[in-house]
C-alpha positions as CSV (number, residue, x, y, z in Angstrom):
1,M,56.5,197.1,145.7
2,T,56.6,200.5,147.5
3,S,53.2,202.2,147.7
4,I,53.1,205.7,146.2
5,T,50.4,208.3,145.6
6,K,49.7,208.5,141.9
7,K,48.6,211.6,140.0
8,I,45.0,211.6,138.7
9,R,45.2,213.0,135.2
10,P,42.0,213.8,133.2
11,R,41.7,211.6,130.1
12,R,38.4,212.7,128.7
13,C,39.7,214.2,125.5
14,Q,43.1,213.0,124.1
15,L,44.7,213.9,120.8
16,S,47.1,211.4,119.2
17,V,49.7,212.9,116.8
18,P,52.3,211.1,114.6
19,A,55.7,212.4,115.7
20,S,56.9,212.2,112.1
21,S,54.7,215.3,111.3
22,K,56.2,218.6,112.4
23,K,53.1,220.4,111.2
24,M,50.8,218.3,113.3
25,I,53.0,218.6,116.4
26,E,52.9,222.4,116.1
27,K,49.1,222.3,115.7
28,A,48.7,219.9,118.7
29,A,50.7,222.3,120.9
30,S,48.0,225.0,120.4
31,M,45.1,222.8,121.4
32,K,43.7,223.0,124.9
33,V,42.8,219.3,125.5
34,D,43.2,216.9,128.5
35,G,46.1,215.2,126.8
36,V,48.3,215.0,123.7
37,I,49.9,211.7,122.8
38,L,53.0,212.1,120.6
39,D,53.3,208.8,118.8
40,L,56.6,207.1,117.9
41,E,55.3,203.7,117.3
42,D,52.7,202.6,114.6
43,S,52.3,206.0,112.9
44,V,56.0,206.4,112.2
45,A,57.9,204.4,109.5
46,P,61.1,202.6,110.6
47,D,63.3,204.9,108.6
48,Q,61.8,208.0,110.4
49,K,62.0,206.8,114.0
50,E,65.1,208.8,114.9
51,S,64.0,212.0,113.2
52,A,60.6,211.7,114.7
53,R,62.1,211.4,118.2
54,H,64.2,214.5,117.6
55,Q,61.0,216.4,116.4
56,I,59.3,215.5,119.7
57,I,62.3,216.9,121.7
58,D,62.3,220.1,119.6
59,G,58.6,220.5,120.0
60,L,58.5,219.9,123.7
61,T,61.4,222.3,124.4
62,Q,60.5,225.0,122.0
63,L,56.7,225.2,121.7
64,D,54.1,226.6,124.2
65,W,51.9,223.7,125.0
66,K,48.2,224.2,126.0
67,A,47.3,220.6,126.9
68,S,46.9,219.6,130.5
69,S,49.4,216.8,130.0
70,I,51.7,215.4,127.2
71,S,52.5,211.7,126.8
72,V,54.8,209.9,124.4
73,R,54.0,206.5,123.0
74,I,57.5,204.9,122.7
75,N,58.4,201.9,120.6
76,A,57.9,198.4,122.1
77,T,60.5,197.0,124.4
78,N,61.5,194.3,122.0
79,T,62.5,196.8,119.3
80,E,65.8,198.5,118.5
81,W,64.4,201.9,119.2
82,C,62.8,201.6,122.7
83,H,66.0,202.0,124.7
84,Q,67.1,205.2,122.9
85,D,63.5,206.6,122.9
86,I,63.5,206.6,126.7
87,I,67.1,207.8,127.2
88,E,66.8,210.8,124.7
89,L,63.3,211.9,125.7
90,V,63.8,211.7,129.5
91,S,67.3,213.3,129.3
92,S,66.1,216.1,127.1
93,C,62.6,217.1,128.2
94,S,61.4,215.0,131.2
95,E,59.8,218.0,132.8
96,K,57.3,218.2,129.9
97,I,56.4,214.5,129.8
98,A,53.5,213.3,131.9
99,T,53.7,209.6,130.9
100,L,55.4,207.2,128.6
101,I,53.0,204.9,126.9
102,V,54.4,201.4,126.4
103,P,52.9,199.4,123.5
104,M,52.7,195.6,123.3
105,V,53.0,195.0,127.0
106,N,53.1,191.2,127.3
107,T,54.7,190.5,130.6
108,P,55.6,192.5,133.8
109,N,59.2,192.6,132.5
110,D,58.2,195.1,129.8
111,L,57.1,197.7,132.4
112,I,59.9,196.9,134.8
113,F,62.4,197.6,132.1
114,V,60.9,201.0,131.3
115,E,60.5,201.9,135.0
116,T,64.1,200.9,135.8
117,L,65.5,203.0,133.0
118,I,63.5,206.0,134.1
119,K,64.7,205.7,137.7
120,Q,68.3,205.4,136.5
121,L,67.9,208.6,134.5
122,A,66.2,210.3,137.4
123,I,69.5,210.0,139.4
124,K,70.9,212.9,137.4
125,N,67.6,214.5,136.3
126,S,65.2,214.7,139.2
127,S,62.2,215.7,137.1
128,A,62.3,212.3,135.5
129,A,61.0,210.8,138.7
130,E,57.6,212.4,138.0
131,I,57.1,210.5,134.8
132,G,54.4,207.9,134.9
133,I,53.8,204.8,132.7
134,E,50.8,203.6,130.7
135,G,50.7,200.1,129.4
136,L,49.0,199.0,126.2
137,I,47.5,195.5,126.3
138,E,47.3,194.3,122.7
139,T,48.0,190.6,122.6
140,V,46.6,187.3,124.0
141,E,49.8,187.0,126.1
142,G,49.4,190.5,127.5
143,L,45.7,189.9,128.4
144,S,46.5,186.5,130.0
145,N,49.2,188.3,132.2
146,V,47.2,191.5,132.8
147,D,46.8,190.9,136.6
148,K,50.6,190.5,137.0
149,I,51.2,193.5,134.7
150,A,48.8,195.6,136.8
151,Q,51.0,195.0,139.9
152,S,54.4,195.2,138.2
153,S,55.3,198.9,138.4
154,E,54.7,201.6,141.0
155,K,54.8,204.1,138.1
156,L,51.9,202.4,136.2
157,E,49.0,204.9,135.9
158,A,46.8,203.3,133.2
159,L,46.2,200.2,131.3
160,V,44.9,200.6,127.8
161,L,43.2,197.8,125.9
162,G,44.2,198.1,122.3
163,M,41.2,196.4,120.6
164,G,42.5,196.4,117.1
165,D,45.7,194.5,117.8
166,E,44.0,192.4,120.4
167,V,41.5,191.1,117.8
168,K,44.3,190.3,115.4
169,S,46.1,188.4,118.2
170,L,43.0,186.4,119.1
171,A,42.1,185.7,115.4
172,V,38.5,185.8,116.7
173,F,36.0,188.4,115.8
174,K,32.9,187.3,117.7
175,D,31.3,190.0,119.9
176,R,31.1,187.7,122.9
177,T,34.9,187.0,122.8
178,L,35.7,190.7,122.6
179,L,33.3,191.4,125.5
180,C,35.1,188.8,127.6
181,C,38.4,190.6,126.9
182,R,37.0,193.9,128.1
183,Q,35.6,192.2,131.2
184,I,38.9,190.7,132.1
185,W,40.7,194.0,131.6
186,A,38.1,196.1,133.4
187,A,38.0,193.7,136.3
188,T,41.8,193.8,136.7
189,C,41.8,197.6,136.6
190,K,39.0,197.8,139.2
191,T,40.7,195.3,141.4
192,F,43.9,197.2,141.7
193,A,42.5,200.7,141.5
194,S,41.8,200.7,145.2
195,T,45.5,200.3,146.0
196,S,47.3,201.7,143.0
197,G,45.1,204.3,141.5
198,L,45.1,202.3,138.2
199,W,43.1,203.9,135.4
200,M,41.4,202.0,132.6
201,T,40.8,203.4,129.1
202,T,40.5,202.2,125.5
């Protein structure tokens, strides 16, 4: 994998906004925070996915954003919406998007798919090359593959441990088990931070 210098983005205060709400998108644009996350996944009903995607595009191209960076949580790679999420967002407003957040990352292939598509779109749209990737680790499979996932994409800027879904996947609610998950995740981020600039967050 080619070594690249990754951007260090402040992630102290981030606001997550359901993309299905035009009112909340407009409000988020006015807030001077480290990052705004426009969510197309869990907070958006299946029958609103396409309209929510279009609302993000309208918001990013028409509103004056105050946040230091804007990220979009797309739908998981095993869904019918992911492919179109990436194509439409990157083609329409890549210059406004700092990172794409990929949920339910279970194997390196999930990030490789997203990275490959971004690179293909960057051939005609050079600003797309600046878009980074954040990976959400939310399942037992993802946690067991986290070291491979951490090395899978040169665009990977952050690994996020989604504790809610991770707990459901484990079907275990003991504090020691959850602490172990955090330790595995944190150790992986620390290991590869020296070479990749990988950031960890929850």
